[in-house]
N, C-alpha and C positions, 0 to 999 in steps of 0.2 A: 646378146649384148650390152644392152643396157644396165647402169646400174641398177641395182634394186636388192630383194633382199639373198636371193638365191648367190649377188655376187658379195653381200657382204656375207654370206654363213661361210663361204669357198673361203675369201679372204682369215675368216677369223681360226677357223679350222685351221687351216697353212700355217697360221700367228701360234696358233695356241700349238698344234699338235704336231706339228711340218706338213710336207708335200704329200704325203699318207694319208694320210686327216684329210688332206685338205680335197686327196681327189676320192673317199672315201664319201665326203659331204657330196660330191657333185655325179655321185653314183648315187647317194640319194632324188637329188635336185632330177636328175635326166630319166631316175626310174619313174618319179612322180611325171614325168613328163610324155610317157612312154603308154601310161593310161591315162591323163587322159588324152592323149591322141587314140588311144584304142579306143575311149569311151564316145570321143566326137565323129571316130572312123563307124560306131553302132549307132549312134543318131543318141544315148543317152545325155551327152550336152544340151541335149536338144530341151527337154525334161529340166534341166538345170536353168536353161532361161530361159525357161515358158511357165516358171513357179516362181511368184517371188519369195515364198517362203524356204523354199530352198537353197537358192542364192542364197539370199538373209542368212539362211542356219549355216552354210558352210562360209559365208562371210567371216560373219562372228565369231564362229569356231578360229578359222584363221587369226584371225587381231585380237583374240586372247591369247592364244599361241607365240604369238611376235611377239605380243607384250609379257610374255612368260621370259621367253627368250633373252627378250630385250632387258628384264629387270633381273634375269640371273646372269648376262652378262656386268652388270652396275656391283651387281650383287658381290662377284669374283674380283671384278676390280677394287672396292675396298676390302677384301679380304686378300688380294693380295701381296704376302710380304717374300724377301729375297731368303732365298732357299739354296744353301751352297750344296745340298746334296741333290741341286736338280737332276743330274746327269744320274747319277744311283736314281732314281724313282724315276726318270719320264716310260725305264720300259716296262717297269709294272702295270702304269697306268693306261698307257697306248692301246688297250685294244677296247677300254671302259671310253678314251676321249674317240674313236674311231668309232663306236656303236653311237654314242650320241651324235657322232657331228652325221654320223650315216642316218639316224632318224628323223634330225630337225633338216635335214635335208631336204627329203622325201615328206614331212610332216608340213610343212614348209608350202610345197607345192602340191601337197595333195588338199589342202585346207584353203586352196585360193584360189575361188570362185573364176577370176580371170582367169586364168590359163586355160580352163575347160573353155570358158567363151571364146580365148583366141584362138584357139583349134578350132573351133566351132565353128566359128565367124570368119577364118582366113584361111584356112586349108581348103575347102569346098572352092574360093579364088581361084585356085591354078590348077584345079582337075580338067583335063581338056575334055571337052565334050565328049559322048561317046564315051568314056574312058570305065574300068569295072571305077565304082570309085568306094568301095571298103579297100582295094591293092590299091589304090595310088593316092587314098589320106591315110595310110599306114607307110606308104614308101615316102611319103613328104613327111613325115613323124618324124620317119626316122633320120629323112637326110637335114631337119632342126635340130633332133638329140644329136648328132654327128657334129653338127656342129659345136654345139653347146659341150660335148667334151674335148673340142680342140682348144675354146677360147678357156674355157677351166681350169684346161691342163696351163695352160701357159700364164693362167694367170696363180695357179696353185706353186708353179716351177720360181714365179716372181716375189711371192710373197713368202715361202718357205727359202727362197736365195737370199734373202735380208738377215738369215739368223744370228749375226755376230750382232746386230741390236735387235733381232727381237727377242731373245731372253734374255735380256738388261730385264731387272721387274720394273724398273720407272714408264719401260719403256711397252710391253706388256699391259699395266696398268692403264695409260692412256690409250691403249686401242680397243681396251674391253671395257672401257669407257665411253670410245664413239663407236662402238658398233650397241651399244645398250643404246644408246641416245638414237642412231640411224635406225634400230629393231623395234623402238616403241612409236618414230615418227614411221614405220612402212603401218604400223600396228591402228595407229589413230585412221590413217589413209584407207583404209580397204573396213577400219569402222564404217569411218562415213562417205565410202561410195553407195553411190545411187545405183549401180547398178544397169540394170535393164531393164528398166521404166517400162 
């Protein structure tokens, strides 16, 4: 629940495309978490943590992707203009918005090696002695994902519930600008991360 790229993506999607887009973004994020959890349970993330080249490759790809999302948000903010036909044009664009939201959530999560290292380092600490490692790791991952689903559902509902202000172009422009700056900041943080030394 600590604010990070995932929180920003759900907020941005909820504001741009409503609650359904926020939930679709959250679905992409949680599927990414499930993939990292399975990778940790099978030992794949151990390879990521052990190989500086693998870790750095994923890290740099993730930083580039976040920077692209941030630049795109700033570009959209610059070109966001009042649209009196927003209500009539919103429906045809909804599937495209949801696809972008899902892809952004999934890729941002998969291209963040910190997520993989998180599951690899934290989950084993909660596996009881003598318990089956694979099954227990998957159960703990599922619990983490369930908490994320609840958090993102609340976050998306609150953000989309502000619909009266959100649909004003000035507010949307400021939100896109803030999203762009924050995503670029996360990209810089990921690019400068030294990881698993």
